[in-house]
DSSP file (Angstrom, degrees, kcal/mol; ACC not computed):
  #  RESIDUE AA STRUCTURE BP1 BP2  ACC     N-H-->O    O-->H-N    N-H-->O    O-->H-N    TCO  KAPPA ALPHA  PHI   PSI    X-CA   Y-CA   Z-CA
    1    1 A M              0   0    0      0, 0.0     2,-0.2     0, 0.0     0, 0.0   0.000 360.0 360.0 360.0 135.2  119.9  104.1  -48.5
    2    2 A A        -     0   0    0      1,-0.1     2,-0.2    48,-0.1    47,-0.0  -0.461 360.0-125.7 -73.2 140.4  119.4  107.8  -49.2
    3    3 A N        -     0   0    0     -2,-0.2     2,-0.3    45,-0.1    -1,-0.1  -0.588  19.2-150.0 -85.0 149.6  122.0  109.6  -51.3
    4    4 A H  E     -A   49   0A   0     45,-3.5    45,-2.5    -2,-0.2     2,-0.4  -0.810  18.0-113.3-114.8 158.4  123.8  112.7  -50.1
    5    5 A L  E     -AB  48  72A   0     67,-0.6    67,-2.5    -2,-0.3     2,-0.3  -0.758  33.0-178.0 -96.0 137.3  125.2  115.5  -52.1
    6    6 A F  E     -AB  47  71A   0     41,-2.4    41,-2.6    -2,-0.4     2,-0.5  -0.971  20.3-139.0-132.9 148.8  128.9  116.2  -52.3
    7    7 A V  E     -AB  46  70A   0     63,-3.0    63,-2.2    -2,-0.3     2,-0.5  -0.937  15.2-165.1-107.4 126.2  131.0  118.8  -54.0
    8    8 A L  E     -AB  45  69A   0     37,-2.8    37,-2.8    -2,-0.5     2,-0.4  -0.953   7.6-163.9-109.5 127.6  134.2  117.7  -55.7
    9    9 A E  E     -AB  44  68A   0     59,-3.1    58,-2.7    -2,-0.5    59,-1.4  -0.905   9.4-172.9-114.4 141.6  136.7  120.4  -56.6
   10   10 A Q  E     -A   43   0A   0     33,-2.1    33,-2.4    -2,-0.4     2,-0.3  -0.989  15.4-148.2-132.4 122.7  139.6  120.1  -59.0
   11   11 A Y  E     -A   42   0A   0     -2,-0.4     2,-0.3    31,-0.2    31,-0.2  -0.686  16.5-176.2 -98.0 144.8  142.0  123.1  -59.3
   12   12 A Y        -     0   0    0     29,-3.1     3,-0.1    -2,-0.3    -2,-0.0  -0.884  27.3-167.4-133.3 162.1  143.9  124.0  -62.4
   13   13 A C  S    S+     0   0    0     -2,-0.3     2,-0.3     1,-0.0    -1,-0.1   0.225  71.1  74.7-132.7  11.9  146.5  126.5  -63.6
   14   14 A S  S >  S-     0   0    0      1,-0.1     3,-0.9    27,-0.1    -1,-0.0  -0.955  77.0-127.8-125.1 149.4  146.3  126.1  -67.4
   15   15 A A  T 3  S+     0   0    0     -2,-0.3    -1,-0.1     1,-0.2    26,-0.0   0.790 106.6  46.5 -65.6 -30.8  143.5  127.4  -69.6
   16   16 A D  T >  S+     0   0    0      2,-0.0     3,-0.6    -3,-0.0    -1,-0.2   0.519  90.4 102.8 -92.9  -4.4  142.8  124.0  -71.4
   17   17 A A  T <  S+     0   0    0     -3,-0.9    -5,-0.1     1,-0.2    24,-0.0  -0.376  71.5  34.2 -75.7 155.9  142.7  121.9  -68.2
   18   18 A G  T 3  S+     0   0    0     -7,-0.1    -1,-0.2    -2,-0.1    -8,-0.0   0.681  72.4 127.7  78.1  18.9  139.4  120.7  -66.7
   19   19 A A    <   +     0   0    0     -3,-0.6     2,-0.5     2,-0.1    -2,-0.1   0.644  58.5  70.9 -81.2 -13.4  137.6  120.3  -70.0
   20   20 A V  S    S-     0   0    0      3,-0.0     3,-0.1     0, 0.0    -2,-0.1  -0.896  75.0-140.3-110.9 129.8  136.5  116.8  -69.2
   21   21 A A        -     0   0    0     -2,-0.5     2,-0.1     1,-0.1    -2,-0.1  -0.500  35.4 -94.2 -79.4 153.1  133.9  115.9  -66.6
   22   22 A P        -     0   0    0      0, 0.0     2,-1.1     0, 0.0    -1,-0.1  -0.414  29.0-132.5 -65.6 143.6  134.4  112.9  -64.3
   23   23 A L        -     0   0    0     39,-0.3     2,-0.9    36,-0.1    41,-0.1  -0.728  25.8-170.1 -98.1  84.2  132.8  109.7  -65.6
   24   24 A I        +     0   0    0     -2,-1.1     7,-0.4     1,-0.2    35,-0.1  -0.660  25.5 149.1 -79.9 107.7  131.1  108.6  -62.4
   25   25 A A        +     0   0    0     -2,-0.9     2,-0.3    33,-0.3    -1,-0.2   0.211  24.8 125.5-124.8  12.6  129.9  105.1  -63.1
   26   26 A T  S >  S-     0   0    0      1,-0.1     3,-2.1    29,-0.1    32,-0.1  -0.560  70.6-104.7 -76.8 135.2  130.2  103.5  -59.7
   27   27 A V  T 3  S+     0   0    0     -2,-0.3    -1,-0.1     1,-0.3     3,-0.1  -0.357 107.6  24.7 -58.8 132.4  127.0  101.9  -58.4
   28   28 A G  T 3  S+     0   0    0      1,-0.3     2,-0.4    21,-0.1    -1,-0.3   0.286 107.6  89.5  95.1 -10.0  125.4  104.1  -55.8
   29   29 A C    <   -     0   0    0     -3,-2.1     2,-0.4    20,-0.2    -1,-0.3  -0.926  52.4-172.0-121.3 147.2  127.0  107.3  -57.0
   30   30 A R  E     -C   48   0A   0     18,-2.6    18,-3.0    -2,-0.4     2,-0.6  -0.987  23.4-132.9-142.7 128.5  125.6  109.7  -59.6
   31   31 A L  E     +C   47   0A   0     -7,-0.4    16,-0.2    -2,-0.4     3,-0.1  -0.708  25.2 179.1 -76.2 120.3  127.2  112.7  -61.3
   32   32 A V  E     -     0   0A   0     14,-3.2     2,-0.3    -2,-0.6    -1,-0.2   0.882  59.2 -25.8 -90.1 -46.2  124.5  115.5  -61.1
   33   33 A A  E     -C   46   0A   0     13,-1.3    13,-3.2     2,-0.0     2,-0.4  -0.982  48.0-150.5-164.6 157.0  126.4  118.4  -62.8
   34   34 A T  E     +C   45   0A   0     -2,-0.3     2,-0.3    11,-0.2    11,-0.2  -0.997  17.8 178.1-136.2 132.9  129.8  119.7  -63.5
   35   35 A I  E     -C   44   0A   0      9,-2.8     9,-3.1    -2,-0.4     2,-0.5  -0.955  18.1-142.5-132.3 154.4  130.7  123.4  -64.0
   36   36 A R  E     -C   43   0A   0     -2,-0.3     7,-0.2     7,-0.2     3,-0.1  -0.963   1.8-161.0-117.4 132.5  134.0  125.2  -64.6
   37   37 A L  E >>> -C   42   0A   0      5,-3.1     5,-1.5    -2,-0.5     3,-1.2  -0.841  11.9-175.0-107.4  90.9  134.8  128.6  -63.1
   38   38 A P  T 345S+     0   0    0      0, 0.0     3,-0.5     0, 0.0    -1,-0.2   0.820  79.4  55.6 -63.0 -32.7  137.6  129.8  -65.4
   39   39 A T  T 345S+     0   0    0      1,-0.2    -2,-0.0    -3,-0.1    -3,-0.0   0.748 115.7  39.3 -72.2 -20.2  138.4  132.9  -63.5
   40   40 A D  T <45S-     0   0    0     -3,-1.2    -1,-0.2     2,-0.2   -28,-0.2   0.428 105.5-128.1-103.2  -2.0  139.1  130.7  -60.4
   41   41 A D  T  <5 +     0   0    0     -4,-0.8   -29,-3.1    -3,-0.5     2,-0.4   0.928  66.3 125.3  53.5  49.3  140.7  127.9  -62.3
   42   42 A V  E   < -AC  11  37A   0     -5,-1.5    -5,-3.1   -31,-0.2     2,-0.4  -0.994  50.6-154.1-139.4 144.7  138.4  125.3  -60.7
   43   43 A V  E     -AC  10  36A   0    -33,-2.4   -33,-2.1    -2,-0.4     2,-0.5  -0.977  16.8-159.5-113.8 132.0  136.1  122.6  -61.9
   44   44 A I  E     -AC   9  35A   0     -9,-3.1    -9,-2.8    -2,-0.4     2,-0.5  -0.953   5.4-169.0-116.7 126.1  133.2  121.7  -59.5
   45   45 A A  E     -AC   8  34A   0    -37,-2.8   -37,-2.8    -2,-0.5     2,-0.6  -0.953  11.8-149.6-113.6 132.2  131.4  118.4  -59.8
   46   46 A L  E     +AC   7  33A   0    -13,-3.2   -14,-3.2    -2,-0.5   -13,-1.3  -0.902  25.2 178.1 -98.9 120.6  128.1  117.8  -57.9
   47   47 A V  E     -AC   6  31A   0    -41,-2.6   -41,-2.4    -2,-0.6     2,-0.4  -0.980  21.1-147.9-129.3 134.4  127.9  114.1  -57.1
   48   48 A E  E     +AC   5  30A   0    -18,-3.0   -18,-2.6    -2,-0.4   -43,-0.2  -0.831  35.6 140.6 -97.7 139.5  125.3  112.2  -55.1
   49   49 A G  E     -A    4   0A   0    -45,-2.5   -45,-3.5    -2,-0.4   -20,-0.2  -0.977  61.6 -98.1-166.8 170.4  126.4  109.1  -53.1
   50   50 A P  S    S-     0   0    0      0, 0.0     2,-0.3     0, 0.0    -1,-0.1   0.833  98.7 -15.3 -69.7 -32.6  125.9  107.3  -49.9
   51   51 A D  S  > S-     0   0    0    -47,-0.1     4,-2.0     1,-0.1     5,-0.2  -0.973  71.6 -94.2-162.5 170.6  128.9  108.8  -48.2
   52   52 A A  H  > S+     0   0    0     -2,-0.3     4,-2.7     1,-0.2     5,-0.2   0.856 119.8  55.7 -62.6 -36.6  132.1  110.8  -48.8
   53   53 A E  H  > S+     0   0    0      2,-0.2     4,-2.3     1,-0.2    -1,-0.2   0.911 108.3  47.3 -64.2 -42.2  134.2  107.6  -49.0
   54   54 A A  H  > S+     0   0    0      2,-0.2     4,-2.2     1,-0.2    -1,-0.2   0.892 113.3  48.6 -66.0 -39.5  132.1  106.1  -51.7
   55   55 A V  H  X S+     0   0    0     -4,-2.0     4,-2.2     2,-0.2    -2,-0.2   0.914 111.6  49.1 -67.0 -42.9  132.1  109.3  -53.7
   56   56 A A  H  X S+     0   0    0     -4,-2.7     4,-2.2     1,-0.2    -2,-0.2   0.902 111.9  49.5 -62.3 -40.9  135.9  109.6  -53.4
   57   57 A A  H  X S+     0   0    0     -4,-2.3     4,-2.5     2,-0.2    -2,-0.2   0.893 109.2  52.0 -65.0 -39.6  136.3  106.0  -54.5
   58   58 A A  H  X S+     0   0    0     -4,-2.2     4,-1.6     1,-0.2   -33,-0.3   0.895 110.5  48.2 -63.8 -40.2  134.0  106.6  -57.5
   59   59 A A  H  <>S+     0   0    0     -4,-2.2     5,-2.7     2,-0.2    -2,-0.2   0.899 111.1  51.1 -66.2 -40.0  136.1  109.6  -58.5
   60   60 A A  H ><5S+     0   0    0     -4,-2.2     3,-1.5     1,-0.2    -2,-0.2   0.909 107.7  52.0 -64.1 -42.0  139.3  107.5  -58.1
   61   61 A V  H 3<5S+     0   0    0     -4,-2.5    -1,-0.2     1,-0.3    -2,-0.2   0.858 110.0  49.4 -61.6 -35.1  137.9  104.8  -60.3
   62   62 A S  T 3<5S-     0   0    0     -4,-1.6   -39,-0.3    -5,-0.2    -1,-0.3   0.417 114.1-121.5 -84.5   3.2  137.1  107.4  -63.0
   63   63 A A  T < 5 +     0   0    0     -3,-1.5     2,-0.7     1,-0.2    -3,-0.2   0.840  62.0 147.9  59.9  36.1  140.7  108.7  -62.7
   64   64 A W      < -     0   0    0     -5,-2.7    -1,-0.2    -6,-0.1     2,-0.1  -0.907  46.7-131.4-104.7 114.3  139.4  112.2  -61.7
   65   65 A R        -     0   0    0     -2,-0.7     2,-0.6    -3,-0.1    -5,-0.0  -0.412  18.3-155.8 -65.6 133.4  141.7  114.0  -59.3
   66   66 A V        +     0   0    0      1,-0.1   -56,-0.2    -2,-0.1     3,-0.1  -0.956  19.7 175.5-115.0 118.6  139.9  115.4  -56.3
   67   67 A D  S    S+     0   0    0    -58,-2.7     2,-0.3    -2,-0.6   -57,-0.2   0.708  77.3  11.5 -90.3 -23.9  141.6  118.4  -54.6
   68   68 A R  E     -B    9   0A   0    -59,-1.4   -59,-3.1     2,-0.0     2,-0.4  -0.959  59.8-173.9-155.3 135.5  138.7  118.9  -52.2
   69   69 A L  E     +B    8   0A   0     -2,-0.3   -61,-0.2   -61,-0.2   -17,-0.0  -0.984  17.7 165.3-133.0 120.2  135.6  116.9  -51.3
   70   70 A I  E     -B    7   0A   0    -63,-2.2   -63,-3.0    -2,-0.4     2,-0.1  -0.973  37.5-107.8-135.5 149.1  132.9  118.4  -49.1
   71   71 A P  E     +B    6   0A   0      0, 0.0     2,-0.3     0, 0.0   -65,-0.3  -0.416  41.9 176.8 -70.2 152.0  129.3  117.6  -48.1
   72   72 A A  E     -B    5   0A   0    -67,-2.5   -67,-0.6    -2,-0.1     2,-0.3  -0.890  17.6-148.7-144.4 172.7  126.7  119.9  -49.5
   73   73 A W        -     0   0    0     -2,-0.3     2,-0.2   -69,-0.1   -69,-0.0  -0.988  28.6-100.2-146.8 153.8  122.9  120.3  -49.6
   74   74 A W        +     0   0    0     -2,-0.3   -69,-0.0     1,-0.2    -2,-0.0  -0.505  26.7 177.8 -74.6 135.3  120.4  121.7  -52.0
   75   75 A I  S    S+     0   0    0     -2,-0.2    -1,-0.2     1,-0.2     0, 0.0   0.744  91.6   7.2 -94.7 -42.4  119.0  125.2  -51.5
   76   76 A H  S    S-     0   0    0      5,-0.0    -1,-0.2     0, 0.0     5,-0.1  -0.787  86.5-143.8-140.7  91.6  117.1  125.0  -54.7
   77   77 A P    >   -     0   0    0      0, 0.0     3,-1.6     0, 0.0     4,-0.3  -0.186  20.6-118.3 -58.9 149.2  117.2  121.6  -56.4
   78   78 A P  G >  S+     0   0    0      0, 0.0     3,-1.7     0, 0.0     0, 0.0   0.851 112.4  58.9 -59.0 -36.3  117.3  121.5  -60.2
   79   79 A Q  G 3  S+     0   0    0      1,-0.3     0, 0.0     3,-0.0     0, 0.0   0.686  98.5  61.4 -68.4 -15.2  114.0  119.6  -60.5
   80   80 A A  G <  S+     0   0    0     -3,-1.6    -1,-0.3     2,-0.1     0, 0.0   0.508  79.0 109.2 -86.7  -4.4  112.3  122.5  -58.6
   81   81 A S  S <  S-     0   0    0     -3,-1.7     2,-0.1    -4,-0.3    -5,-0.0  -0.557  70.8-126.3 -74.7 130.8  113.2  125.0  -61.3
   82   82 A P        -     0   0    0      0, 0.0     2,-0.2     0, 0.0    -1,-0.1  -0.427  18.8-126.8 -73.0 150.8  110.2  126.2  -63.3
   83   83 A T    >>  -     0   0    0     -2,-0.1     3,-1.1     1,-0.1     4,-0.8  -0.480  31.0-101.0 -86.7 168.3  110.3  125.9  -67.1
   84   84 A I  G >4 S+     0   0    0      1,-0.3     3,-0.8     2,-0.2    -1,-0.1   0.877 124.4  55.3 -57.6 -38.1  109.6  128.9  -69.3
   85   85 A S  G 34 S+     0   0    0      1,-0.2    -1,-0.3     3,-0.0     4,-0.1   0.733 103.0  57.0 -70.0 -20.0  106.1  127.6  -69.9
   86   86 A D  G <4 S+     0   0    0     -3,-1.1    -1,-0.2     2,-0.1    -2,-0.2   0.682  87.1  89.8 -81.9 -17.7  105.5  127.4  -66.2
   87   87 A V  S << S-     0   0    0     -3,-0.8     2,-0.1    -4,-0.8     0, 0.0  -0.688  83.1-123.7 -84.3 122.6  106.2  131.1  -65.6
   88   88 A P        -     0   0    0      0, 0.0     2,-0.3     0, 0.0    -2,-0.1  -0.373  24.3-118.4 -67.2 142.2  103.1  133.3  -66.0
   89   89 A R        -     0   0    0     -4,-0.1     2,-0.5    -2,-0.1    -4,-0.0  -0.570  21.4-137.3 -78.3 140.2  103.3  136.0  -68.6
   90   90 A Q        -     0   0    0     -2,-0.3     2,-0.5     2,-0.0    -1,-0.0  -0.855  12.6-144.0-100.0 133.7  102.9  139.5  -67.3
   91   91 A V        -     0   0    0     -2,-0.5     2,-0.4     0, 0.0    -2,-0.0  -0.841  10.6-137.4-100.6 126.4  100.8  141.8  -69.3
   92   92 A K        -     0   0    0     -2,-0.5     2,-0.3     2,-0.0    -2,-0.0  -0.645  16.6-136.2 -81.8 135.1  101.8  145.5  -69.6
   93   93 A E              0   0    0     -2,-0.4    -1,-0.0     1,-0.1     0, 0.0  -0.705 360.0 360.0 -91.0 144.1   99.0  147.9  -69.3
   94   94 A A              0   0    0     -2,-0.3    -1,-0.1     0, 0.0    -2,-0.0   0.472 360.0 360.0 -79.0 360.0   98.9  150.9  -71.6
């Protein structure tokens, strides 16, 4: 079964909250990335899973509170990002 991408949001109101990423270890779900937006007091986790219910259950098992869970899709997947060595050097003309 193909995995789908979901965004999990967790909202905070203290500066030290949200320092720990969810430990998604449920079969069929995978934590792709976690970022914190300190000015918005939010932590965003990108999780792949078969459906929203499975992703919510995986977050619950990891004891990670989810304030919002929404489906998402990649615009530019991380594996499509070029590395520095892939980017051609531009030569300045004198």
